[in-house]
DRENROKE-512554 format. One record per residue (C-alpha): residue in one letter; x, y, z; residue number from 1. Coordinates in steps of 0.2 Angstrom, whole numbers, always signed. Layout:
<atoms>
(atom "a",(X,Y,Z),NUM) ...
</atoms>
This chain:
<atoms>
(atom "m",(-116,-39,+18),1) (atom "i",(-100,-39,+25),2) (atom "s",(-102,-38,+45),3) (atom "s",(-95,-26,+55),4) (atom "s",(-84,-38,+64),5) (atom "r",(-77,-45,+47),6) (atom "l",(-72,-27,+43),7) (atom "i",(-62,-23,+58),8) (atom "s",(-53,-39,+57),9) (atom "y",(-48,-31,+39),10) (atom "l",(-39,-16,+47),11) (atom "p",(-22,-23,+53),12) (atom "g",(-19,-30,+37),13) (atom "l",(-26,-17,+26),14) (atom "a",(-16,-3,+36),15) (atom "l",(-1,-14,+34),16) (atom "s",(-2,-16,+16),17) (atom "i",(-5,+3,+14),18) (atom "a",(+9,+8,+25),19) (atom "v",(+21,-5,+13),20) (atom "a",(+12,+3,-3),21) (atom "v",(+19,+22,+3),22) (atom "a",(+35,+15,+6),23) (atom "g",(+35,+9,-12),24) (atom "l",(+28,+25,-18),25) (atom "l",(+42,+37,-6),26) (atom "l",(+57,+24,-13),27) (atom "e",(+50,+29,-29),28) (atom "r",(+51,+46,-28),29) (atom "a",(+69,+45,-21),30) (atom "e",(+74,+37,-37),31) (atom "l",(+67,+51,-46),32) (atom "a",(+76,+64,-35),33) (atom "v",(+90,+55,-36),34) (atom "s",(+93,+51,-55),35) (atom "g",(+79,+60,-64),36) (atom "a",(+71,+44,-67),37) (atom "r",(+60,+30,-59),38) (atom "p",(+68,+13,-66),39) (atom "i",(+58,+3,-53),40) (atom "e",(+40,+9,-52),41) (atom "g",(+32,+10,-34),42) (atom "l",(+23,-5,-37),43) (atom "v",(+36,-16,-39),44) (atom "l",(+46,-9,-23),45) (atom "a",(+30,-13,-13),46) (atom "i",(+30,-32,-19),47) (atom "v",(+48,-33,-14),48) (atom "i",(+46,-23,+3),49) (atom "g",(+31,-33,+8),50) (atom "t",(+41,-49,+3),51) (atom "a",(+55,-44,+12),52) (atom "l",(+42,-39,+28),53) (atom "r",(+34,-58,+26),54) (atom "s",(+52,-67,+24),55) (atom "g",(+61,-58,+38),56) (atom "f",(+48,-58,+51),57) (atom "r",(+35,-68,+58),58) (atom "l",(+19,-58,+55),59) (atom "s",(+5,-61,+67),60) (atom "p",(-13,-71,+58),61) (atom "a",(-22,-55,+63),62) (atom "f",(-12,-47,+48),63) (atom "t",(-19,-61,+36),64) (atom "p",(-40,-57,+32),65) (atom "g",(-33,-38,+29),66) (atom "i",(-17,-43,+16),67) (atom "t",(-29,-55,+9),68) (atom "f",(-43,-42,+5),69) (atom "s",(-30,-29,-3),70) (atom "a",(-21,-44,-13),71) (atom "h",(-38,-49,-19),72) (atom "f",(-53,-37,-19),73) (atom "l",(-42,-21,-19),74) (atom "l",(-33,-28,-35),75) (atom "e",(-49,-33,-43),76) (atom "c",(-55,-14,-38),77) (atom "a",(-40,-9,-47),78) (atom "i",(-41,-16,-63),79) (atom "v",(-60,-8,-66),80) (atom "a",(-54,+8,-63),81) (atom "l",(-39,+4,-77),82) (atom "g",(-53,+2,-90),83) (atom "a",(-55,+20,-89),84) (atom "s",(-36,+21,-97),85) (atom "v",(-42,+11,-115),86) (atom "s",(-50,+22,-128),87) (atom "f",(-57,+13,-141),88) (atom "a",(-52,+26,-154),89) (atom "a",(-34,+22,-154),90) (atom "v",(-41,+5,-163),91) (atom "r",(-47,+15,-178),92) (atom "e",(-33,+27,-181),93) (atom "a",(-20,+14,-181),94) (atom "g",(-30,+3,-196),95) (atom "p",(-35,-12,-199),96) (atom "q",(-17,-18,-205),97) (atom "l",(-9,-14,-191),98) (atom "v",(-22,-19,-178),99) (atom "a",(-21,-36,-185),100) (atom "g",(-5,-38,-184),101) (atom "i",(-2,-34,-166),102) (atom "a",(-18,-47,-164),103) (atom "v",(-8,-60,-171),104) (atom "v",(+9,-58,-164),105) (atom "v",(+2,-56,-146),106) (atom "l",(-8,-71,-147),107) (atom "l",(+9,-81,-154),108) (atom "s",(+18,-74,-142),109) (atom "i",(+7,-80,-127),110) (atom "v",(+7,-98,-135),111) (atom "t",(+25,-96,-139),112) (atom "s",(+29,-90,-120),113) (atom "f",(+18,-103,-110),114) (atom "a",(+27,-118,-121),115) (atom "i",(+43,-112,-117),116) (atom "g",(+39,-109,-98),117) (atom "r",(+32,-128,-99),118) (atom "l",(+49,-134,-110),119) (atom "f",(+60,-125,-94),120) (atom "g",(+49,-136,-81),121) (atom "l",(+37,-121,-75),122) (atom "s",(+18,-125,-68),123) (atom "p",(+5,-121,-80),124) (atom "k",(+0,-106,-71),125) (atom "l",(+16,-99,-68),126) (atom "a",(+20,-101,-86),127) (atom "f",(+3,-94,-91),128) (atom "l",(+8,-78,-80),129) (atom "i",(+24,-76,-88),130) (atom "a",(+16,-79,-106),131) (atom "f",(+0,-65,-103),132) (atom "g",(+14,-52,-94),133) (atom "n",(+26,-53,-109),134) (atom "s",(+14,-53,-120),135) (atom "i",(+1,-39,-117),136) (atom "c",(+7,-26,-102),137) (atom "g",(+20,-34,-91),138) (atom "n",(+14,-30,-71),139) (atom "s",(-4,-27,-75),140) (atom "a",(-6,-41,-86),141) (atom "i",(+0,-54,-74),142) (atom "a",(-12,-45,-60),143) (atom "a",(-27,-45,-68),144) (atom "s",(-25,-63,-77),145) (atom "a",(-21,-70,-57),146) (atom "p",(-38,-71,-51),147) (atom "v",(-45,-79,-68),148) (atom "v",(-32,-94,-68),149) (atom "e",(-33,-95,-47),150) (atom "a",(-14,-90,-48),151) (atom "s",(-4,-94,-30),152) (atom "a",(+4,-77,-23),153) (atom "e",(+20,-86,-24),154) (atom "d",(+17,-87,-44),155) (atom "v",(+10,-69,-46),156) (atom "a",(+25,-62,-35),157) (atom "a",(+39,-73,-45),158) (atom "s",(+32,-67,-62),159) (atom "i",(+30,-49,-56),160) (atom "a",(+46,-48,-51),161) (atom "f",(+57,-55,-65),162) (atom "t",(+45,-47,-78),163) (atom "a",(+49,-30,-69),164) (atom "v",(+67,-34,-69),165) (atom "l",(+69,-37,-87),166) (atom "g",(+57,-23,-93),167) (atom "v",(+70,-11,-85),168) (atom "v",(+86,-19,-95),169) (atom "a",(+73,-18,-111),170) (atom "v",(+71,+0,-111),171) (atom "l",(+88,+3,-107),172) (atom "a",(+95,-8,-121),173) (atom "m",(+81,-4,-134),174) (atom "p",(+86,+13,-139),175) (atom "m",(+104,+7,-144),176) (atom "m",(+97,-8,-155),177) (atom "s",(+86,+5,-164),178) (atom "v",(+102,+14,-170),179) (atom "a",(+112,-4,-172),180) (atom "a",(+96,-12,-184),181) (atom "h",(+95,+5,-193),182) (atom "l",(+76,+5,-187),183) (atom "s",(+66,+19,-194),184) (atom "a",(+56,+31,-181),185) (atom "v",(+40,+21,-185),186) (atom "q",(+48,+4,-185),187) (atom "y",(+55,+8,-169),188) (atom "g",(+41,+14,-162),189) (atom "v",(+30,-1,-167),190) (atom "f",(+46,-13,-160),191) (atom "a",(+45,-2,-144),192) (atom "g",(+27,-5,-143),193) (atom "l",(+25,-22,-146),194) (atom "t",(+39,-27,-133),195) (atom "v",(+40,-16,-118),196) (atom "y",(+29,-21,-103),197) (atom "a",(+22,-7,-96),198) (atom "v",(+15,+11,-105),199) (atom "p",(+28,+22,-95),200) (atom "l",(+41,+10,-99),201) (atom "v",(+36,+9,-116),202) (atom "l",(+36,+30,-116),203) (atom "a",(+55,+29,-109),204) (atom "a",(+61,+17,-122),205) (atom "t",(+54,+29,-137),206) (atom "a",(+56,+46,-132),207) (atom "p",(+74,+45,-133),208) (atom "i",(+72,+42,-151),209) (atom "g",(+59,+55,-156),210) (atom "a",(+43,+61,-154),211) (atom "v",(+36,+51,-170),212) (atom "s",(+44,+36,-161),213) (atom "l",(+32,+40,-145),214) (atom "q",(+18,+42,-152),215) (atom "t",(+18,+26,-162),216) (atom "g",(+24,+16,-147),217) (atom "t",(+11,+22,-136),218) (atom "l",(-3,+20,-149),219) (atom "v",(+3,+1,-151),220) (atom "k",(+5,-3,-133),221) (atom "l",(-13,+5,-129),222) (atom "i",(-21,-8,-143),223) (atom "r",(-10,-22,-133),224) (atom "v",(-18,-16,-118),225) (atom "l",(-35,-17,-125),226) (atom "m",(-34,-36,-129),227) (atom "l",(-32,-39,-110),228) (atom "g",(-49,-40,-106),229) (atom "p",(-56,-50,-121),230) (atom "l",(-43,-63,-120),231) (atom "l",(-47,-65,-100),232) (atom "f",(-66,-68,-104),233) (atom "i",(-58,-81,-116),234) (atom "v",(-47,-89,-101),235) (atom "g",(-63,-87,-92),236) (atom "l",(-71,-98,-103),237) (atom "a",(-60,-111,-107),238) (atom "r",(-58,-114,-89),239) (atom "g",(-76,-115,-85),240) (atom "l",(-77,-126,-100),241) (atom "g",(-64,-137,-95),242) (atom "g",(-73,-140,-77),243) (atom "r",(-87,-149,-72),244) (atom "r",(-98,-134,-69),245) (atom "l",(-99,-118,-80),246) (atom "s",(-100,-103,-69),247) (atom "i",(-104,-85,-74),248) (atom "s",(-89,-79,-62),249) (atom "h",(-76,-92,-72),250) (atom "v",(-85,-84,-89),251) (atom "l",(-85,-65,-85),252) (atom "p",(-79,-62,-67),253) (atom "w",(-86,-46,-61),254) (atom "f",(-70,-34,-62),255) (atom "i",(-68,-40,-81),256) (atom "a",(-86,-33,-85),257) (atom "g",(-80,-18,-74),258) (atom "f",(-65,-16,-86),259) (atom "a",(-75,-16,-103),260) (atom "i",(-90,-6,-95),261) (atom "m",(-77,+9,-89),262) (atom "a",(-69,+7,-105),263) (atom "v",(-85,+11,-115),264) (atom "l",(-88,+23,-103),265) (atom "r",(-70,+32,-109),266) (atom "s",(-73,+28,-127),267) (atom "t",(-90,+37,-127),268) (atom "d",(-84,+53,-119),269) (atom "v",(-95,+52,-105),270) (atom "l",(-82,+53,-93),271) (atom "p",(-75,+71,-90),272) (atom "p",(-56,+74,-91),273) (atom "a",(-56,+77,-72),274) (atom "t",(-65,+61,-67),275) (atom "l",(-54,+51,-78),276) (atom "a",(-36,+60,-70),277) (atom "l",(-44,+54,-52),278) (atom "i",(-49,+38,-57),279) (atom "s",(-32,+33,-65),280) (atom "s",(-24,+41,-51),281) (atom "t",(-36,+29,-39),282) (atom "a",(-32,+13,-51),283) (atom "s",(-12,+17,-49),284) (atom "l",(-15,+18,-28),285) (atom "l",(-26,+2,-27),286) (atom "t",(-15,-7,-38),287) (atom "t",(+3,-4,-28),288) (atom "v",(-8,-8,-11),289) (atom "a",(-13,-24,-20),290) (atom "m",(+3,-26,-25),291) (atom "a",(+11,-22,-6),292) (atom "g",(-4,-37,+0),293) (atom "l",(+4,-48,-14),294) (atom "g",(+21,-46,-4),295) (atom "l",(+14,-48,+11),296) (atom "s",(+7,-65,+7),297) (atom "v",(+24,-71,+0),298) (atom "d",(+38,-79,+8),299) (atom "v",(+53,-79,-2),300) (atom "r",(+61,-96,+4),301) (atom "s",(+46,-103,-8),302) (atom "l",(+52,-92,-23),303) (atom "r",(+71,-100,-23),304) (atom "q",(+66,-117,-31),305) (atom "a",(+59,-108,-47),306) (atom "g",(+71,-93,-47),307) (atom "g",(+84,-99,-61),308) (atom "r",(+69,-106,-71),309) (atom "v",(+58,-94,-71),310) (atom "i",(+71,-79,-76),311) (atom "i",(+77,-90,-90),312) (atom "a",(+59,-94,-97),313) (atom "a",(+54,-74,-97),314) (atom "i",(+71,-70,-105),315) (atom "a",(+67,-83,-120),316) (atom "s",(+49,-79,-120),317) (atom "l",(+54,-59,-121),318) (atom "l",(+67,-64,-133),319) (atom "a",(+54,-74,-144),320) (atom "l",(+41,-58,-144),321) (atom "c",(+56,-48,-152),322) (atom "c",(+57,-59,-166),323) (atom "l",(+39,-60,-168),324) (atom "s",(+39,-41,-167),325) (atom "m",(+51,-38,-181),326) (atom "a",(+42,-52,-192),327) (atom "m",(+27,-43,-191),328) (atom "i",(+37,-26,-195),329) (atom "a",(+43,-34,-210),330) (atom "l",(+27,-44,-216),331) (atom "i",(+16,-28,-217),332) (atom "g",(+29,-16,-223),333) (atom "i",(+32,-5,-210),334) (atom "v",(+44,+8,-216),335) 
</atoms>
C-alpha cells in the first residue's frame, strides 16, 4: 500500500507531466487545423517539449518522483490498455501463409536491425530498442520493451525521436514508391503494413492508394502488433535465464500479462464497443503523459554523442526491413 506522503510527493512531477502532455496534444491539434494532417503525433511532441524543459531549465528535485511515476508506472498501465486494441480474429482472416510470412519478416528484422545497431557502435539496449521499434510498431514497441530490458530514459527518447522522424518521412515517400515500383493495391498494402511504424501512419500511407491498400495495410499492421506481447515474453524469459536468478517479474511483467488479458477480452467480445472506445482513449492519454514524463527525464546534452550513430542505424534498419518485406511479398506470391 502506497502511503499518503508518497502519493503527495508524486503530485508536482505528475502535474508537470500532464501539463507537458496537454501542450503536446494542443500542438497536434494546431497541426491539424493548419495543414489538415498530423505529421507529428502528440506523444512525440510531448517528448520534445519535456526534453526541452529538462535541458533548458534546472528542475527542482521535488518534480523527480512524479516524473518517474509518469514515465514508468503510467506507461505500464498504458500498455495494459493497448491490449484492448488487439483482436485475434485478424489472424484467422489473414490466412496462415501471410501470418507466417509476417512473423518471419518481423523476427529477421529484429535480428538484422540489432546487428546493424551494434555494428554502428550502439549499446545493446539502444540497439534492441531501435530493432524492436523498427520491426513491430515504432513508439509503442519501444515504450513497451523499455521496462523489460531496463533501458535508460536517454536510450528510449533517442530511439523514439529518430524512429518518429523516419516514420513521417516514410509515410510521405511510400505512395510515390508504390507507383515507381508498380505495386498492386494488395502488394502495397502488405508492404506498408510491414514497414510503417504506427497504425495511424499506416492509414496515412495507404489511404492515398485506395480502400484495398488501406484495409490490407491495417490488417498486416495489426498482426505485427499482435507479436509484441509474445516477443516481450520471450525477451523477459531470455533476460531471466541470462542472470543468476529467474523471477516471474522478468519472465512475465505484470503489464504484459495485463496486455494479454485485455487482448483475450477484446477477442472474445466481452468488452462492449463503448468500453473499447473508452479504453483506447485512456491508453492514448496515458501514453502521452508517460512520454511527457520520459522527456522530462532526459537532458538533451546526453543524446548528442549517440545522435549521429542512432539515426544512421535507424535508417539502415528501415531499409533492411523494406528489403525483407519486398522479398516476402515475392516469395509467397502476393499479387
